[in-house]
C-alpha positions as CSV (number, residue, x, y, z in Angstrom):
1,M,-4.0,84.6,20.8
2,N,-2.4,82.2,18.4
3,D,0.4,83.8,16.2
4,D,-1.1,82.1,13.1
5,S,-4.6,83.4,13.7
6,P,-6.2,85.6,11.0
7,V,-6.3,88.5,13.3
8,A,-2.6,88.2,14.2
9,R,-1.7,88.0,10.5
10,Q,-3.8,91.1,9.8
11,L,-2.2,93.0,12.6
12,R,1.3,92.1,11.4
13,A,0.4,93.1,7.9
14,V,-0.8,96.5,9.1
15,R,2.2,97.1,11.4
16,F,4.8,95.7,9.0
17,P,3.8,96.2,5.4
18,S,5.5,94.1,2.8
19,R,7.8,95.6,0.2
20,R,5.0,95.4,-2.4
21,A,2.7,97.4,-0.2
22,K,5.1,100.4,-0.2
23,R,4.3,103.2,-2.4
24,R,6.2,103.4,-5.6
25,R,8.2,106.5,-6.4
26,H,6.7,108.5,-9.2
27,P,9.0,109.6,-12.0
28,S,10.0,113.2,-12.0
29,A,8.6,115.7,-14.5
30,E,11.9,115.7,-16.4
31,Y,12.0,111.9,-16.6
32,A,8.4,111.8,-18.0
33,M,9.2,114.5,-20.5
34,L,12.3,112.6,-21.7
35,N,10.2,109.5,-22.1
36,R,7.7,111.4,-24.2
37,L,10.5,112.9,-26.3
38,L,12.0,109.4,-26.8
39,A,8.7,108.0,-28.0
40,E,8.3,110.9,-30.5
41,L,11.9,110.4,-31.8
42,Q,11.4,106.7,-32.2
43,R,8.2,107.3,-34.1
44,T,9.8,109.9,-36.4
45,G,12.8,107.6,-36.8
46,G,10.6,104.9,-38.0
47,Y,9.2,107.2,-40.7
48,I,12.7,108.2,-41.8
49,D,13.8,104.6,-41.9
50,Q,10.9,103.8,-44.3
51,I,12.0,106.7,-46.6
52,V,15.6,105.4,-46.6
53,L,14.4,101.9,-47.3
54,L,12.4,103.2,-50.3
55,M,15.5,105.0,-51.6
56,E,17.5,101.8,-51.3
57,K,14.9,99.9,-53.3
58,G,15.0,102.5,-56.0
59,E,11.4,103.5,-55.5
60,M,12.3,107.0,-54.4
61,P,15.1,109.4,-55.6
62,E,18.2,109.5,-53.4
63,M,18.0,112.3,-50.8
64,P,21.2,112.8,-48.7
65,E,19.1,114.8,-46.2
66,A,17.1,111.7,-45.3
67,R,20.2,109.7,-44.6
68,A,21.6,112.6,-42.5
69,A,18.2,112.8,-40.6
70,Q,18.4,109.0,-40.0
71,D,21.9,109.3,-38.5
72,D,20.9,112.3,-36.4
73,T,17.8,110.6,-35.1
74,R,19.8,107.5,-34.1
75,V,22.3,109.7,-32.2
76,A,19.5,111.6,-30.4
77,I,17.8,108.3,-29.4
78,A,21.0,106.8,-28.1
79,A,21.7,110.0,-26.0
80,L,18.2,110.0,-24.6
81,L,18.4,106.3,-23.7
82,A,21.7,106.9,-22.0
83,R,20.3,109.8,-20.0
84,L,17.2,107.8,-19.0
85,T,19.2,104.8,-17.8
86,T,21.6,106.9,-15.7
87,D,18.7,108.8,-14.1
88,S,16.9,105.6,-13.1
89,E,19.9,104.1,-11.3
């Protein structure tokens, strides 16, 4: 049998799967939950940013709570991103 025959190639592929053929590791439940939380925080942070932008334009009265919420959201997003990147390594 020739080593380059289709049958030989198929047998090698079955016996020695490539790296792509290996099953990928599924993220843990905690990792998936942190990703969902990050998405929600980013969405909420976008809304808060819009409110702060309206305040800066003078189209909305100044609310110190909105600026505090913006800062808190940014800190929470940074902490989640740091946790997600350390978990994936």
